[in-house]
C-alpha positions as CSV (number, residue, x, y, z in Angstrom):
1,M,-36.5,13.6,0.0
2,T,-33.0,14.1,-1.1
3,V,-30.6,11.8,-2.9
4,S,-27.2,11.4,-1.4
5,I,-23.9,11.4,-3.4
6,T,-23.5,7.7,-2.5
7,S,-26.5,6.8,-4.6
8,Y,-25.1,8.6,-7.6
9,L,-21.7,7.0,-7.2
10,L,-23.3,3.5,-6.8
11,V,-25.3,3.9,-10.0
12,A,-22.2,5.2,-11.8
13,L,-20.1,2.3,-10.5
14,I,-22.7,-0.3,-11.7
15,L,-23.0,1.4,-15.1
16,F,-19.2,1.5,-15.5
17,C,-18.8,-2.1,-14.5
18,V,-21.5,-3.2,-17.0
19,G,-19.8,-1.2,-19.7
20,L,-16.4,-2.5,-18.9
21,Y,-17.7,-6.1,-18.9
22,G,-19.3,-5.5,-22.3
23,A,-16.2,-3.9,-23.8
24,L,-13.9,-6.7,-22.6
25,T,-16.0,-9.8,-23.4
26,K,-18.2,-9.1,-26.4
27,R,-17.1,-9.7,-30.0
28,N,-19.5,-7.5,-31.8
29,A,-18.0,-4.1,-32.5
30,V,-21.4,-2.3,-32.1
31,V,-21.8,-3.8,-28.7
32,V,-18.2,-2.7,-27.8
33,L,-19.0,0.9,-28.9
34,L,-22.2,0.8,-26.8
35,S,-20.3,-0.4,-23.8
36,I,-17.8,2.4,-24.2
37,E,-20.7,4.8,-24.2
38,L,-22.0,3.3,-21.0
39,M,-18.6,3.9,-19.4
40,L,-18.6,7.5,-20.6
41,N,-22.1,8.0,-19.2
42,A,-20.9,6.7,-15.8
43,V,-18.1,9.3,-15.8
44,N,-20.7,12.0,-16.7
45,I,-22.8,10.9,-13.8
46,N,-19.8,11.3,-11.5
47,L,-19.0,14.7,-12.9
48,V,-22.5,16.0,-12.2
49,A,-22.7,14.4,-8.8
50,F,-19.4,15.9,-7.7
51,S,-20.4,19.2,-9.2
52,K,-23.6,19.2,-7.1
53,Y,-22.2,17.8,-3.9
54,G,-18.6,19.0,-4.0
55,L,-16.9,21.2,-1.6
56,Y,-17.8,24.3,-3.7
57,P,-21.0,23.4,-5.6
58,S,-21.0,25.0,-9.1
59,V,-22.0,24.5,-12.6
60,S,-18.6,23.6,-13.9
61,G,-19.1,19.9,-13.7
62,Q,-22.3,20.1,-15.7
63,I,-20.6,22.2,-18.4
64,F,-17.7,19.8,-18.6
65,T,-20.3,17.0,-19.0
66,L,-21.9,18.8,-21.9
67,F,-18.5,19.0,-23.6
68,S,-17.9,15.3,-22.8
69,M,-21.2,14.3,-24.4
70,T,-20.4,16.3,-27.5
71,V,-17.1,14.5,-27.9
72,A,-18.8,11.2,-27.2
73,A,-21.3,11.9,-30.0
74,A,-18.5,12.7,-32.4
75,E,-16.7,9.5,-31.4
76,V,-19.8,7.4,-32.0
77,A,-20.3,9.0,-35.4
78,L,-16.7,8.3,-36.4
79,G,-16.8,4.8,-35.0
80,L,-20.0,3.9,-36.8
81,A,-18.6,5.3,-40.1
82,I,-15.5,3.1,-39.7
83,L,-17.7,0.1,-38.9
84,I,-19.8,0.6,-41.9
85,A,-16.7,0.9,-44.1
86,F,-15.3,-2.3,-42.5
87,Y,-18.6,-4.1,-43.0
88,R,-18.7,-3.2,-46.7
89,N,-15.2,-4.7,-47.2
90,K,-15.4,-7.8,-44.9
91,A,-19.1,-8.3,-44.4
92,T,-18.7,-8.8,-40.7
93,V,-18.5,-6.6,-37.6
94,N,-16.7,-9.2,-35.5
95,V,-13.9,-7.7,-33.5
96,D,-11.6,-10.7,-33.9
97,E,-11.6,-10.3,-37.7
98,M,-10.5,-6.6,-37.6
99,D,-6.8,-7.2,-38.3
100,Q,-6.7,-5.5,-41.7
101,M,-4.3,-2.8,-40.5
102,K,-1.7,-5.5,-39.4
103,R,-0.9,-6.5,-42.9
């Protein structure tokens, strides 16, 4: 039994839409970061699917996905460090109250 590219794209679409909904509607910064990670994982699924089922199948999509995952891990580490520093100063992780740089 083989899985078609449509199945991969459908899963990636659903994952991206869930991440987009979470990033646009949630107020907790940790949930927003997790939603952004969901969107990045949807892109990674697309990269691997097109790498496998593309016109010239190769490993380049999977290698690019590994680099993307590395950048995403660094982004999460930096984002959590900023959130911890913000929480120590304001005692909240609510996105609506993150206006400290406006002053």
